[in-house]
VEXTORPA-687712 format. One record per atom (N, C-alpha, C, CB): x, y, z; residue in one letter. Coordinates in steps of 0.001 Angstrom, whole numbers, padded with zeros to 6 digits, always signed. Glycine has a CB too. Example, Ala and Ser with C-alpha at 12.3 -4.5 7.8 and 13.67 -1.06 7.14 Angstrom:
<sites>
+013190-005690+007800A;+012300-004500+007800A;+013200-003300+007800A;+011308-004473+009046A;+012850-002250+007080S;+013670-001060+007140S;+012900+000030+007870S;+014084-000598+005725S;
</sites>
This chain:
<sites>
-105123+242581-075578M;-106242+241826-075024M;-106494+242283-073581M;-105960+240289-075081M;-107746+242534-073272T;-108081+243017-071937T;-108269+241830-070989T;-109359+243895-071976T;-108303+242133-069709S;-108564+241063-068726S;-109966+240540-068916S;-108372+241571-067270S;-110879+241398-069354Q;-112257+240944-069607Q;-112269+239933-070772Q;-113193+242166-069929Q;-111482+240234-071827D;-111370+239280-072950D;-110801+237955-072457D;-110472+239859-074084D;-109804+238003-071593Q;-109203+236777-071060Q;-110218+235967-070266Q;-107999+237112-070177Q;-111060+236642-069506E;-112123+235951-068764E;-113104+235271-069711E;-112873+236938-067857E;-113450+235957-070789V;-114366+235385-071785V;-113723+234162-072423V;-114737+236435-072873V;-112455+234287-072784I;-111730+233150-073380I;-111768+231953-072451I;-110265+233532-073690I;-111425+232163-071193E;-111380+231051-070233E;-112748+230410-070038E;-110847+231537-068889E;-113788+231221-069975A;-115153+230673-069800A;-115568+229834-071007A;-116176+231819-069582A;-115326+230354-072199I;-115712+229629-073404I;-114879+228359-073557I;-115555+230524-074644I;-113582+228469-073324K;-112686+227311-073449K;-113124+226208-072470K;-111199+227729-073178K;-113406+226589-071244S;-113835+225623-070248S;-115131+224940-070667S;-114010+226300-068897S;-116091+225708-071173F;-117357+225152-071621F;-117168+224191-072786F;-118306+226265-072015F;-116396+224595-073774V;-116174+223760-074959V;-115475+222456-074573V;-115338+224524-076013V;-114470+222545-073722L;-113748+221352-073295L;-114687+220415-072522L;-112527+221739-072423L;-115472+220940-071613K;-116351+220115-070790K;-117476+219483-071605K;-116936+220943-069666K;-118119+220296-072472E;-119284+219840-073205E;-118981+219030-074478E;-120102+221012-073563E;-117949+219431-075193F;-117737+218882-076536F;-116421+218141-076714F;-117805+219978-077533F;-115461+218346-075813L;-114163+217686-075943L;-113702+217087-074616L;-113119+218673-076459L;-114574+216307-073967P;-114162+215752-072683P;-112925+214856-072824P;-115313+214961-072063P;-111994+215048-071917G;-110784+214209-071952G;-109688+214730-072840G;-111133+212847-072394G;-109965+215782-073611E;-108930+216342-074487E;-107966+217188-073675E;-109560+217185-075620E;-106783+217323-074190D;-105757+218159-073565D;-106171+219620-073720D;-104344+217903-074200D;-106402+220315-072610P;-106837+221734-072694P;-105871+222612-073479P;-107000+222311-071296P;-104583+222299-073451S;-103614+223125-074178S;-103738+222962-075688S;-102200+222778-073741S;-104410+221910-076119A;-104587+221695-077558A;-105685+222588-078133A;-104915+220230-077836A;-106534+223150-077278L;-107592+224027-077745L;-107094+225476-077702L;-108878+223852-076884L;-106770+225983-078863E;-106286+227352-079003E;-107449+228299-079308E;-105217+227437-080112E;-107240+229581-079165T;-108316+230529-079501T;-108595+230549-080999T;-107952+231942-079024T;-107672+230015-081779T;-107826+229996-083241T;-108213+228603-083772T;-106524+230458-083904T;-108454+227635-082883T;-108839+226305-083330T;-110235+226365-083948T;-108796+225293-082153T;-110378+225946-085231P;-111710+225941-085843P;-112603+224887-085186P;-111607+225681-087361P;-113787+225285-084769L;-114682+224343-084082L;-115812+223868-084975L;-115259+224983-082837L;-116355+224733-085801I;-117461+224342-086662I;-116950+223719-087953I;-118348+225545-086971I;-115978+224371-088578T;-115491+223872-089880T;-114738+222542-089758T;-114578+224912-090527T;-114298+222167-088564T;-113647+220881-088380T;-114600+219808-087866T;-112492+221027-087433T;-115854+220196-087595G;-116833+219225-087138G;-116881+219011-085645G;-116575+217950-087780G;-116101+219765-084881I;-116160+219631-083419I;-117552+220059-082931I;-115039+220493-082729I;-118060+221114-083509L;-119421+221570-083196L;-120341+221276-084366L;-119439+223082-082864L;-121402+220497-084109D;-122442+220308-085104D;-123562+221298-084827D;-122972+218848-085095D;-124684+221169-085491S;-125740+222180-085319S;-126314+222164-083906S;-126863+221950-086333S;-126465+220999-083309I;-127005+220937-081941I;-126001+221515-080956I;-127358+219479-081551I;-124735+221176-081125A;-123693+221715-080249A;-123593+223236-080385A;-122336+221066-080571A;-123774+223732-081591T;-123733+225189-081813T;-124880+225864-081079T;-123800+225521-083326T;-126058+225252-081095L;-127199+225800-080343L;-126899+225817-078853L;-128478+224980-080615L;-126314+224780-078336K;-125928+224749-076920K;-124942+225833-076592K;-125342+223405-076554K;-124022+226089-077517L;-123031+227124-077333L;-123686+228496-077312L;-121977+227052-078428L;-124633+228716-078204V;-125371+229995-078244V;-126070+230248-076938V;-126391+230007-079385V;-126757+229239-076420V;-127468+229375-075130V;-126468+229708-074026V;-128249+228063-074776V;-125342+229011-074008F;-124299+229294-073023F;-123825+230745-073115F;-123114+228342-073219F;-123493+231196-074308L;-122995+232562-074476L;-124006+233582-074005L;-122640+232824-075925L;-125266+233372-074377E;-126322+234323-073992E;-126507+234378-072487E;-127643+233948-074657E;-126552+233190-071857E;-126784+233144-070414E;-125557+233596-069638E;-127178+231738-069987E;-124396+233174-070039R;-123168+233473-069279R;-122775+234944-069361R;-122018+232615-069786R;-122995+235532-070557F;-122525+236903-070750F;-123660+237925-070842F;-121686+236976-071996F;-124895+237473-070643G;-126025+238407-070627G;-126232+239132-071952G;-125826+239421-069537G;-126049+238415-073028I;-126207+239006-074374I;-127309+238275-075105I;-124877+238940-075191I;-127747+238844-076212E;-128707+238170-077065E;-128163+238133-078473E;-130081+238865-077022E;-128079+236931-079028L;-127553+236766-080380L;-128690+236711-081377L;-126693+235500-080482L;-128488+237342-082496E;-129435+237257-083612E;-129179+235960-084367E;-129305+238492-084567E;-130168+235488-085106S;-130016+234203-085796S;-128852+234212-086776S;-131296+233849-086531S;-128587+235336-087435H;-127469+235401-088384H;-126101+235383-087684H;-127591+236660-089238H;-126088+235586-086363E;-124842+235562-085612E;-124499+234167-085093E;-124923+236529-084458E;-125394+233211-085295A;-125217+231872-084760A;-124602+230907-085786A;-126550+231335-084281A;-123680+231413-086569G;-123064+230594-087595G;-121552+230641-087561G;-123544+231020-088936G;-120983+230048-088589V;-119528+229876-088667V;-118788+231200-088630V;-119158+229127-089929V;-119375+232260-089183E;-118687+233551-089229E;-118391+234105-087842E;-119515+234550-090006E;-119270+233824-086882H;-119142+234373-085545H;-118755+233361-084464H;-120413+235010-085171H;-118901+232062-084774L;-118737+231047-083733L;-117711+229967-084073L;-120054+230400-083460L;-116938+230123-085138N;-116035+229059-085548N;-114831+228890-084597N;-115544+229333-086953N;-114356+230002-084053T;-113202+229911-083134T;-113548+230656-081833T;-111892+230517-083797T;-112793+230375-080799I;-112975+231103-079553I;-112691+232573-079775I;-112070+230539-078448I;-111702+232893-080602A;-111407+234305-080900A;-112605+234981-081554A;-110172+234421-081819A;-113293+234295-082465D;-114506+234856-083078D;-115561+235154-082028D;-115075+233896-084127D;-115705+234219-081085M;-116713+234371-080013M;-116376+235539-079087M;-116819+233071-079189M;-115112+235704-078776V;-114680+236818-077917V;-115021+238157-078608V;-113132+236725-077615V;-114750+238238-079881T;-115091+239444-080659T;-116593+239696-080633T;-114605+239308-082121T;-117373+238642-080824L;-118840+238759-080809L;-119343+239218-079451L;-119489+237421-081178L;-118881+238577-078379V;-119305+238952-077025V;-118913+240399-076740V;-118676+238003-075967V;-117707+240796-077093A;-117248+242174-076855A;-118116+243171-077616A;-115768+242334-077271A;-118459+242846-078834S;-119288+243762-079634S;-120684+243879-079057S;-119366+243289-081090S;-121199+242816-078528K;-122536+242828-077901K;-122522+243644-076624K;-123013+241393-077599K;-121447+243497-075884R;-121353+244242-074603R;-121224+245741-074821R;-120156+243745-073782R;-120602+246144-075920T;-120425+247571-076180T;-121485+248136-077108T;-119065+247820-076765T;-122335+247239-077602G;-123425+247687-078482G;-122997+248018-079898G;-124075+248880-077895G;-121890+247436-080350T;-121417+247724-081700T;-121717+246583-082670T;-119926+248002-081679T;-122483+245619-082248A;-122770+244500-083150A;-123808+244881-084166A;-123236+243282-082372A;
</sites>
């Protein structure tokens, strides 16, 4: 994992904790914690997350990328952001 990946993880984790899990123990949110399939993120929360990712990381997500396959875990999001930054998405 690169330092850039670690920065992406920290930014996403901070956003998810602040917006969707206020008061939760930050150590309980792992990079592999399912967010959509467990109901932590509903459709409106997922849209907020997409806007955050696009604005924070200067990327543009396609509609097919705004689902469980790419956004269910922080690890999935890091992979998506990295692929967008390198143009391999």
